[in-house]
Structure formats: C-alpha cells, structure tokens
N, C-alpha and C positions, 0 to 999 in steps of 0.2 A: 400394781405390784407384780413383779415377775415371779411366778410360782412354778415354772417349768424347770425341771432338772434332768440331767442324764443319769443320776443316781437316786434311788429311792431308799437305800439303806445307808444312813449317815455313818454308822460305825464302820462299815466296809469302806466307805468313801475316805474316812480319816486314815485308815491303815494303808490304803493304796496310795494316797497322797503323800504320806510320810515315806513309804517305800520308794516313791518316784525320785525323792531327793538323792537316794543312793545311786540312781541311774544317771542323774544329771550332774552329780558331783561324786566321782569315784573315791574321793578321800573320806567319805562318810559311811557310817554303818547305822543299822537300825535294830534296836531291841524292840521287836514288835509287841511282845507281851506287855511291856511297860511303856510303850509309845515314846521311846527315847531315841532321838537322832543324835549321834555323837561322832566326833572325829576318830577315825580308825587308829588303833594303837600303833600301827606301822606307818601312819602318815608322818611326814616331816614335821618337826615341832621345834620352835625356838627354845634355847636353853633358859632355865630359870623362869619359866612362864607360869603365871597365875592362871588357873582354870576359871572360866566363866560359864555358869549354868543359868539358863533362862527358860522361859516356857509360859504356858497358859492354855486356855481353852483353844480348841481348833476353830476354824472359820475365819481366822485373821491372816491368812497366808498372804505374803511369804513369812510374816511373823508366825511362829518364832523359830521354827525349825529351819527356815530359809536363811537365818542369820548364823547358822553353824558353818564354820569353815576357817581356814587359816586367815588370821588378821581380824577375826570377829569372835564369835562365841565357840565354846568347846562342846556344849551339849544343850539340847532343848528337850523339855518334857511336855508332851501334849496331853490335854484332856479331851473329853468328847466335845462336841460343838458347843461353844460358849460356856463351858464348865471347866473349873480348875482341875488339874491332875491331882492325884492323891499324894499325901505326904510320903507314902512308901515309894511311889514312882520316883519322886524327887530325891529321896534319900539314896536310892540305888544309883541314880544319875550322878549325884554329888560325891558318893563314896566309891562306887565300883566302875563307873563308866568314863571318868576323867582322871588324869594325874592329879594327885593331891599334895605332892611334896613341897610345892611353893604356895599352897593355900588355894582356897576356892571362894569366889564371890558368887552368891546366889542372888539373882536380880530379875524378879518378875515385874509385871505392871501392878499398879495399886488398885486392886479389887479385893473385897473382903475374903472371898474364898481362896484366892491366890496368896494373899498375905498370910493367912492362917496355915495353909498347907506348905508353902515354901518356907515359912518361918519355922514350922515344926521340923521340917527336914534340916534346916540350919542348925537347930539345937541338937538333932541326932548326929549330925556331922561333927559338931563341936564335941559332943560326948564321946565320939569315936577317936578323939585326939587330933582332929584335922583343924588347922587354922581356917576359920570360915567367917565371912561377913555377909550381911544381908542388907539389901536395899530395894525398895519398891518404887519404881518410876511413877511419878504423878505430874503430868504436864498440862492437863485439860483446864481451861478457864470457862468451859460451858456452864459449869455449876460453880457458883461463888462460895466464899468461905462460910457464909451464914447457912446455906443449905447443905453444904457438904459436911459441915461440923467437924467432928473428930476424925472422920474417915479420911478427909483430905482430898486432894485432886485425883481424878481418875487418870490412868495411864492410857494415852492414845498414840497417834502416829509419830509424834516428836520423839518418843522413846527410841526410835531407830537411830537417831543421832547420838543418843547416850550410849547405846550398845556399840555403835561403830567406834566411837572415841575410846571407850574403855577396852574394847577388843584390840585396837591398834596399840594402845599403851601396854597392855599385857604382852603383846607380841614383841614390843620393843624392850621388854625386860623390866617393866614397871613392877614395883612390889605390890603386895596385896593392899597395904595401907594407901599407896598412891592410886591404885585402880579404884578402890572404894571411895577415896576422897574425890577423885575426878567425877565419879558418878553423882555424888552429892552436889559438887560445884556445878556441873552441867545442868542438872535438874533444877537447881536454884535459878538459873538464868535462861530457862526454857518455858515458853508458853505455846499452847496449841488450842485450836478450836475447829470443830467440824460443823458442816451443814449438810443436810440430806433432804432430797425430794420425796423419799419414800422409806418406809420401814423395810427390813430385810426379811427374807423367807428362808427357813431352814429346810433342807431336803428331807423328805419323809414325813413332814408335818402337814397338817391341814392348813387351809387358808386362814390367816389371822383375822380377827374381828374388826380391827381398826386399820386405818390408813391415813396418810396425809392428803388432804384435799388437793385437787388439781390447782396449779397456780400458786401453791404455798410451799415454803421450805421451812424445815425445823432447824433452828440454829442451836448448836451444842448438843444435838442428839448423841447419845452414847453408842458405843460400838456393839452393844447387845440390845439395841432398840430402846434403851433408857431415854426418858424425856430430856429435852434440852432446856434452854433458858426461855425461849420464846419462838413464835412462828412469825414469818415475814413473807412478803410477796417474793416469788421466785424470779426476781429481776436482778441479774448479776451485778451490775455496778453498785446499786445501793446496798445489796447484800454484802459485797466485799467491803464497802465503807463501814457498815455496821460491825462486821467481823473484826476489821482492823482496829476499830475503836475499842471493842471489847478486849482485844489482845494488848493494846498499847496505852489505853487511857489511864494515866497515873492517878487521876483524881477519883477513880472508881475504887473506893476502899475495899469493896467486896471482891474485886477481881484483879486488882493491880498487883501482879506478882513480880514484875521487873520494873526498874527505873531506867531512864534513858537520858543520855547526854548527847549533844550534837556530834561529838567525836566517836561515839560508840559504833561498832561494826556488828552486822547481823548476818546470820545464815538463814535463808528462807527454804523451807521444805514444803513441797506440795504433795500430799498423800491422797491417792485414789482409794476410796472406800470399797472399790471392787466393781461397780457398775457404770462408771463414767467412761465414755469413750476416750481414747488417747487424744483425739482431736479436740474434744471439749476441755479436757484437762489442760492441754496446752493453751487454749484460749483463756482459761481461768488464771493460769500462771501469768500470762501477759497482763491481764487486768489488775491482778494483785501487785505486780511489779510497778505498773504505772501509778497506782494510787499510793504505794509506799513512797515513791520518789516525790510525787506531787504534794501529798498531804503531810508527810512525816520527814521528808528529806533523807530517806533511807534508801541507799543503793546497796542491796545485799552483796557481800563479797563472795558468796556462794549461793547458787540457786539449784536446788536438787528436786527433781520432779519424777514421780513414778508411783508404784504401788508398793508400800512398805508394810502397812498394817491395815488390812481390809476388814470389812464386815460382811463376809460372804458376797452377795451381789448388791451391796449397798450403793444406792444411787446418790452418792454424795462425795465430798472431798474434805480434807482437813488442811489447815494452814498452821505451820509451826514456825516460830521465830526463836532462834538461839542467839543470845547476846554473847559475843566473843569477849572472854575475859582471860587474864593471865593464869595459866595453870600452875605456875611456879615450878615446873618440872624441868626447865632447861631447854636447850636447843633441840629441835626435832620433835618436841612433844607439846607444841602449842595445839589449841583446839583445831585450827585449820589444818595443820600438818597431820594430825591424827585422823581427821575426816578424809583427807586426801590420800592417806596411806592405802596401798593396795590390799585387797582381800580376795578370798576365794569362796565367798558365800553367795549363792545364787540370788538371794533376796536383796542384796545391796546393789542397786542400779545407779551408780554414779561414777562413770568411767573417766571423767575429765581429770587429768593429773594437775598437780600444783603448778608445774611450769606453764601450762596453758592458761590457767587463771592469772598467773603473775605477768605473763607477756601480753595479755589482751584485756582491755577494759570494756565492760558492757556499755553499749551505746556509743562507743568511741566512733567518730566519723570515719567512714571508709571512702576513699577516693575510687569511684567507679570508672573502669576503663570505658572509654568511648566506644560506641558500637563500631564493629569492624565493617559494617555495611557503609559503603561510601555514600556521601551526600547524593541524594537522588539527582541523577543527570536529567536535565530537561529533555523533553521530546517534542517533536513537531506534529504529533498526532493530536489534533485539536478538536474540541467540542465546546460549544457555548456552555458556561457553568450553569446558566439558568435552565438549559435543557437537561443537563445532568441531574440537577436538583429535582426538576419536575418529574422526570421519568423514574428516577430511583425512589423518590418519595411516594409515588403512586404504588410501587411494588411493596415498599416497606410498610406503608400504612395498611395494606391488605394483609400482610403477614401478622401485624399487631392485632388487627381485628379478628383474625382467624385463630388466635392463640387458644381460646376455650375449646374449640372444636379439635384442634391438633392435640391438646392435652387430653381430651376425652378419648380420642383414638389411641393415644399412647398409653393411657391408663389401662386400656383393654388388652393391648398387644405388646406392651413394653413396660418401662419403669416410670412413665408419667412425666418425664422431664423434657421431652422434645419441644413441646409448645413454649414452655418458659424459656428454654435456651434460644429458640428462634426469636421470640419476642425481645429478649434481652439484647441480642445482637442487632435486631432491627432498630430498636430505640437508640442504641449507641451510634449506629451509622446515621440515623436521622439527626441526632444531636450534632454530629460532625457537620452535616450538610447545613444545619441551621445556625452554626456558629460563625458570625462574621469575621472573627479573628483567626479562623482556621487556615486562612490563606489559600483556599481552593481557587484554581484558575481554569483556563481553558485547556490545560495540558491533561489529556485523558489518562495517560500513563501515570502521572504524578497523583491524580485523583484516585485511581484504582489502588495505588500503593498506600495511600493514606487510609483507605478503607480496609486494606489488608491488616494494617496495624491495629485498627479497632477490633476486627474479628479475632485476631490472635490474642488480644488482651481481655476480651469480654466473653467470647464463646468458648466453652470447654467441651470435653467429652469427644466422642467419635465424630459427631456431626460438625462440631467446631473445627476439628482437624481437617475434615473433608472440605469444608468451605474455605478454610485458610489455604490449603493446597491449591484448590481450584482457582481462587482469586489471585494468588501469587502467579500461577501459570497464565491466567488471563492477562495480567500485566505484561508478562514476558511475550505473550502472543501479540499484544498491541505494539510493544517495542520492536518486535521483529519486522514490523511493517513501517517503521520510522524511516524517514528519508531526509535529505538535506533541506528540502523545502517543505512547506506545510502540507500535511496529509489530513484531510477532513475525516473525522471518525464516522464514516458512513456505516450503513447496515452491513455492507460487505466486509468492511474492516472488522467490525465486531464479530461477525459470523466466523471469520477465519480465526480470530483470537479465541472464541468460545470452543471451536473445534480443537484447537491446539490445547486448550485447558482440559478438555475431556480426555484427550489422548494422554496428557501428562498425569492426570488423576489415575488412569488405569494402571500406571506403574506402581502405585502405592496401595491400591485396594483391589481385591479380586472380584468386587461387585460388578455384575453384568446385568443387563436387562433380563428380567425374569427372576432375579434373586430377592425381590420385594424390598427394595431400598430406594433412596432418593434418586439413584441412577436410573430407575424406571421412568422418571420424569425428565431427568437431565439429558439423557442420550437422545430421546425423540425430539426434544427441543433443539439440540445442537444440530442433529442431522437435518431436520426440517428447515432450520434457519439457513444452513449452508445451501440447501437445495432451492428454496423459494425466495430467500431474502425478505421474507414477510414475518415480522415478529408475532402478529396475531395468529397466523396459521401455525407457527412454531409453538406458541403458547397452548393452542388447542391440542397439538400433538402431545404436549406435556400432560395436559389434563386427561387425555385418553390413556396415556401410559400410567398415570396415577390410578385411574378407574380400574385398569387391568390388574393392579396389585391386589384388589379385593379377593380375587380367585387364586392368588398365589400362596404357596407355602414358603415361609421364610427359610433361607439357607444361610443368612448372615445376620449378625446383630442379636440383640437380646430377645427378639421375637422368637428366635429358634427355641428358647427355653420355656416359653410360656405355654401352659397347658390349655385344655379346652378349645383346641383349634376349631373343632367342628361348630362351635358356637358363633364364631365371628367370620369364618370363611364366607366370602360373597357379600359381606356387609361392611367391613371396615378396611379402608385403604391403608397403605403404609403411611404412618404419620409424617415421616421425613419427606416422602414424595409429595404428599398433599400440601405440606407447608411450602415446599419449593414451587409447586405449580401455582399456588396462590400468588407468590411473589412474581413469577413470570407472567401471569395473567394481568396483574396490576401494571407491570412494566409495559407490556404490549399495548394495553389500552391507552397509555399515556403518550405513546410514540406519535 
C-alpha cells in the first residue's frame, strides 16, 4: 500500500484542493468556511435554470467539486476525507450560494451520512419556501440486495453520468420536475462495479492493519475501503469476465438491476479509482470492450474513460454501464445528447462531440494508405544467404546469451532495460533469418533493409532508434557501392558501408567516443575495420573501447542521473557498448 504523501495535514489538503478549482476554473468561487465550491454570481447563466447541488466527503476528486461549472452542477459541498458535510454546510449552499428562483435539486451519493445530512438540508430549504427535490444516486452492484437491505445501492463512479445528464438538462431549460425525473430514470438504468488491488491510505493517518494479499483483487470494494462481494486472482481477463457477469446477469436476482434486449444501447464508463496509471486504464478499457462485444454483443455507443470519482490513491477501477432509454423530453434532450452537451466543469473529461460519434463507427475498417516507400529496388551487391545467416546468427546468439550480464550492468548504471531490449531485437532478427518464407536472398541491400524493418518494429527507446538509424544508413552505404554488374559484398564493401553509417549516425546523436555510450564500441570497430579489413581485429578494438568505458563518467543517457558513481567507476562498462561488442565479437568469429 502506498502510504507516502506530500501532505500530512488532511484538513489543510482539502481546503487547498478546493481552492485550486477557482484557479483552474475562473467561473467558480469558494466559501472556504463551509467548503462550498459554487458558480460565481457574475458567471453567465442560462435563463430559467434549475440549480443542482451535490457533494460528499473529500478524497473522491474530481467528484464532487470538480463537477461544478456551466453545463453541470451549480455547487458542491465538501466534507472532510470520506466524511459527509454537515447539514448546515449544505443548507447554506442550497439557500445562499445558488439561485433558487427555479428550484433546487439536491443530489448526493447514497451513503447513510450523506443521505441524512443532505436530506436534512433539503427539508430546511423547503421550509424556507424554496422548491427543492432530493435524490441519492445508487449505482453499485458490488453489494447485492440481500446484504444492502434497506440502505440500497451505494453511489460510485457511474454517478458522474447522472450528474452530467441532469446538469445538461438544467442548462437546456428543463424544469425541476424534469431534472428530478431524469435523475431517477438514469439511476434506474445504471449499474457500476469496482475492483481494487489494495486498500487506500488517508494522508496523516498511520498505516492500516490489513491489506489485500499480493496477487488478489477485491471485487466490489467500496470507495471508503468497505469490503466488496469477494476476492479473486488479479488476472485481468477472468476478472473482467466476472465483473461483467455481475453487472449484466439477469438471472442473478440479488444483483440484477437492469434488463437487456438485443436492440438496447449502452454507454460504457471506465473510472480510475485514483492509483491506476493511464496506460493500464486504457488497457483495461480495451479488454472490457472486447468482452462486451464477444460475450454480450454489446458495442457501446459511447465509451468514456478517465478519473471521475476516485478513492484517494485507490489502486483499482470501476465499470459503469448505462442503458440508453427514452427520456420523453423531446428533441435535443436524449440521454446521449445530454451526455455529449458541452460543459465547463474540470472534472468531466469527455471532449468528443456528438458529430464525431455520429460520423465514425467504433472498429469500422480503415483503408490504410500504402507505404510511400517504393518497393525495394534490387541491388547487385551480393552475398550468399547461407553466409549471411551464419555470420549474423553467431553475433545474435552471443547477444542473447549476454542478456543477463547486460541487464545486471544496466541495473547498476541505468534503468535495467538495455539487456532485454537487445535480446528482444536479436531474437526477432534471428526469427527472420530462420523463416523459410521470409524471402531472403543473395541481395545484401535487401537483406539489410528487411532487418531494418524488424529493428524499427521491435526495438524501442534510445538504443532502438540508434540501431535503426545505423542500419538504415548501412543499407544506404551498401547501395552507394552498387553497380550495373555483380558486386561481391567483400569485407572492403562492408567496411565502407559501416564507415558511412557511423558518419550518418553522428548527424543525429552528439555521442562521441569518451561519452560512455555504445559509440565507444562502434567507432573503434568501424575505424579499425576500414584500416585493417580484418573483422577480428576490429572486434577486438570494440572490446577495448568497451573496457575503457569502465573508467568514464557518463555525459549522455540515463547513466548521467544515476548516483553512487564512485561505487561502480572502474568496475562496470557501459551496458550498450558491452552488448554491441558481444555482437561484433560473435560476428567476427564466424567470418
């Protein structure tokens, strides 16, 4: 569990976070005494607009204050972390911080403290003569009917969809009855379920006594660390399968909150609980989409991904499915149109307009333009394919065997990925050489160009780019020696091509010998090969250059930022130079 934070005082943190919303959205104001974020009285406002007041405990950002702005809510009332605001805070928001002439809808999430305090404020607002309605959003299916009893479903990430639709309807001039009715209708057709790998930690508190074991995930865990329905193995595909079953299985009388017909349309919302990387959340979205289509024949008409209602640093995600039904409100006020309507709330991260959704179909085939690179022109630079395979394989196998040592070096002086990257590239090139259908022949230029394609597709990062540039230039250096008649790819031909490639590489990287990079092995090899035309002597020069890097201080690459230099100076060579010299040595030994 991640227990490190930049703030140790949670109360100070809440107030500064609320104030920040007035910095990122200048149409908002903050009543810091009562933790109310509200639309400024001088902000532009649609006529005949119902006011929407939401809120709840802090720690769920951007909910709820992040949903205040034009096209969404008018005010949000914050409590301390994971605790409901008081009825007095909410009363002030509903009566004194928003316009009340066209009515007020008070709409928190369905938690006992929130229902009591927001409900009490509702009665006070009514007693003050203000037309006021109350609704508590409950979309969670993590806890079934039997366990939740009279309390009902908890409110989690799917509530953002409800707030967005009613906010847009209010902005479009919907009456209080219409806005209130839409909240009920949307909630009735909404199901959500979350899963988390770990409990969350509140800033300023000690370490919790329990945690979720490694390799397990809690399905249905609440946004305040409440227990879920069960635990499962943290393997995404079966986890998603189980979650979708819990969301959509109509035969589960305890949790079946919506029915489904083949023609029904759905909106899919993926909510980050706060601690999942954007990369992983995107991968989760893809897995859910694929399973919805495969197992339920559902292709969502909208897919919305982001952080809408978090649980501090919660290492989990929530899935929400909204069944699209007729709102009965007429043109321009369907569920989809209301979801697509523009807003100025920083917490609503769904910028795709209706026209884009209407004009493009998810997974519709796209005709890809053919590569602008012309079909490879054959060359007369010839070399026996068996020789190419023998020589290259010897170097590649040496790189593959050296991976643990390269990785060990890079773990000390870099970020530990150099060995894996070299091995991945070597294995891919070896697979090309071993593939009978690859169509490799005695054309040395064509063979090198095929290898370039493998490098560009398989090797990433800085070293991948360097190798791709070098091998592209190597192919150009070979072609520069092409003639009308056959040109045997002798050592001299290769030496000239290697020299050309080194010179070309220098245009794109400032690395020079002495900078502690793979260039410390490459340049001595190229210079010596041109001078002696002896691959073994050239490979020995590369080894010497690599050995010399042990005493060098890095001036390029990630090694520049690694501390504890005195511990490895004189002991550890540059990993990239070492990996390259291993390849060159294997290649030379096979010539």
